[in-house]
N, C-alpha and C positions, 0 to 999 in steps of 0.2 A: 617540451611540454610535459607537465606532471601527469601522473596516472589518472587523477580525477578528471582533468581536462580531456584526456584521451577517452575516458569512459563516456563523458558527455558527448563528444564528437561521434562515437559509435552509436549511442542511443539516438542522437538527432538524425543520423542517417537512416537508422531503422524506422524512425517516425515517418520517413517519406513513403515507406511501404504501406503504412496505414492511411496516410493522406491521399495516396493515389488509388486506394482500393475502389473497386466497382463490382456491381452484381454480387454483393456480399451474400445475400440470402441464398443464392444458387449454390454456394460453396460452403454451406453450414450444415453441421450435423450435431445431434445430441450425444452427450457423453453419458452421464448418469440419469438424465431426464430433461424435460423441456426448459428448465431454468439453468441448465448446465451445458452451454454451447461451446463449440470450437469451430473456427473457420479455417480456410486454407491460409489466411493471413496470419493467424496465431502461429501456425506451424512455420510459415515462411520467416516471420520476424524472429522466432526463437532460433531457427537454423542460422540466420544471419548473425544474431547476437552470439551464439556459441562460437562460431568461426572467428568473428572479429575480436571478441573479448579474450578468447584463449590465445589469440595472436599477441595480445598485450601482455599476458601473463601465462605462458605455456604450462607452468607447473601447477596451475590451479585446477580444482575440480569444478564441476558444473551441475547445478540443480535447477531444472526448469519445470514449469507447470505442464507442458505438453509432452505427450509420448508416454511410454511405460515409466512408471516411477521406480527408479532404482534405489538401492541402498545409498546412504549418504557417502559421498566420496571420502576416502581415507587420506585426506591431504590437509595441511594447515590452512591453505587458502581455498575458498569456494565462492564462485559466482552463484548468486541466487536470483533467478530471473522470472518475471511474469511478462511475457511478450505483449499481451493485451489484457490489462486489468480493467474489467468492465466490458466483457465481450458482448453481452446482450445489448448494452448501450450502443456498441459498435455496429452490431447487426441491424438495430433499429434506427441507425443514423441519427443518434441523439448528440453526437459530437462531444461526448464526455467519457473518455477512456484514457489509459495511460500505459506507458512502458515503465517497468520498475526493475532496477538492477542494483543489487547490493554485492559488495565484496566482503566476505567474512574471513576473519583470521582467528583460528583457534576458538571458534564459537562466538566471536564478537564482531559486530558490523563495524568495519573500518571506513568504508566508502559507501555512499548511497546516492543514486540518481533516480529521480522520478520525472517523467516527461509527458506532458499533455500536448500531442502534436497538433490538435485542433486549435489550440490557443497559443501554440509556440511558447509554452511555459516550462522552463527547465529548473526543477528544484535539485539541489545538490548539497552534499556535506561530506567532509572528512572529519573523523573523530578528533576532537580537540581544537578544531579550526572554525567552528561556526557553520551556519547554513545560509544558503543563498537562493534567490529566485532570479533567474536570468542575470546572474552575476552580482546582484545587489543583496546585502545582508537582510535577513528576515528575523523576526522575533515574535513569540506568542503575544497575545493581547493582554490587557489588564482589566478586562471586563469581568464582573462577578456573574454568577449563574443567572440571576434574575434579569440581567441585561445581555445574556449570552445566547449564542446560536449553537445548538447541539446537533451533531451528526451521528448517525448510527447505521449499522448494518443489520439486516434481518436474518442473517445466517440461513439463507434460503436453501442451501444444500443439506442442511442438518435439521430436518423438520421436527425432530424430537426436542429441539431447543426453542421452538416457536413460542410457547407460553411464557417461558423465561424472558425471551427477547421482548415480547410485547408488554410484559409487566414493567420492564426497565424503560421502555419507550414511554409508557404512560407517566412514569415518574418524571422523566425529562420534560414531557409536555406540561406538567404542573410546575416544575422548578425553573424552567428556562423561558426566555422571551419567545423562542420559536425553535423548530427543528426541521431537519432535512434527511432524506434517504437518497443518496446520490449514486451509489453502486460502484464505486471504485475505492477500495480501502486505502490504497496507496495515496491517492489524491486527498482523501478525507484527512489522513494524518498530516499531509502537507498543508492543507487549509488551516488546521489548528496551528501548525508551525508558523504560518504566515500571518496569524492574527485574524483570519477571515471567519473562524469559528472558535469556540472555546472548549468544546467537549466532543469526544468521539468514543463510541464503544461498539464492540461486537463480541458475541459469545464464542465463536470459533472461527479461526482463520488459518490459512496455510502459510508456510514460511515466505513464499514469493509474494504474498499479499502485503507483508508487514516489514520485511527485513530492511529495506531501504527507507521507508517512511518513518520507522521508529528512530533511526539514527538522525534523520533530518529534523524530526520534532525535538529530540533531546538537544541537538546542537543549536536549536532555536530557542532554548530555554524552557521547553515544555517538559512535562512528566509523562511517562508511559509505564504501565505495568499490566499484569493480568488483572482480571476482575477481582481475583482473590488477593491482590496486592503483592504478588511475587514478581521477580524480574522476568522479563519476556525472554524465552528461549527462541531465537530467531531461526533455528534450524528444525523446529518441530511445531506441530499444530498448537495453537494458543488462543486464549481469549485476550481481549485488548481493552484497556481503559486509558485514554489519553486526554490531557487537559492542560490548561495554563495553571498558574500557582493558586489562583483564587477559587478554582472549581474542583480541587482535589477531593474535598470532602464528599462530593457527589458519588464517588466510587462506593463507599460503604453504604450509602443510601440505596444505590442501585442493587447491590447484592441483597440487602434486606428486603427490598421490594419484590425480588424474585423468589423469595422463600415461600 
């Protein structure tokens, strides 16, 4: 079994911890505030993933959302992990959260897996080999903006970016057929990859939010950059603009709208 298939198996098993969760609100605490939550399941899933993934590649480093944030591992290979992307959705029993795992080599995402355990949807990609959903190839859509669905993140942890975010949202409201705020960046990127939406942006995200989803989107024929048009550094905080080929011009419009 190749490494990507092994990673998918590990992530699927971790998804069972999420599906079997109960009394979630009783084991939830705030980190930086009421919109930034962590549950005992976030910690349990990350602990499981650390152990199982490093068993696959013992020489790799590990960067996860939960726990004390350490310096970047000084190793060529690094697993970047979000155990539950969309924790508030998870706490509120909305059934829309994901596990995101990327394997980075010398700063570039080489493998990516994003799994929604509630729908049993497994997105996966290896650099240069395309992207899949439950084993079937996926590709971005060919809808233009005026027929497109736009997804966005409101950068809820960084309130100083609120006015900028909402100015961009207003432009998408005017330019696109409709828009959504779904609250899992990893899944938002995958929805664009699968042709379920045409555009996604957010003003600031963490590495574990985007590392796997960016690779999956690129391997599905999509484009991804910072809002300023630079390459995304998947090991550091970043803004994100992702789209199919027909909606790329919206990036410059979004930046202009936020000035």
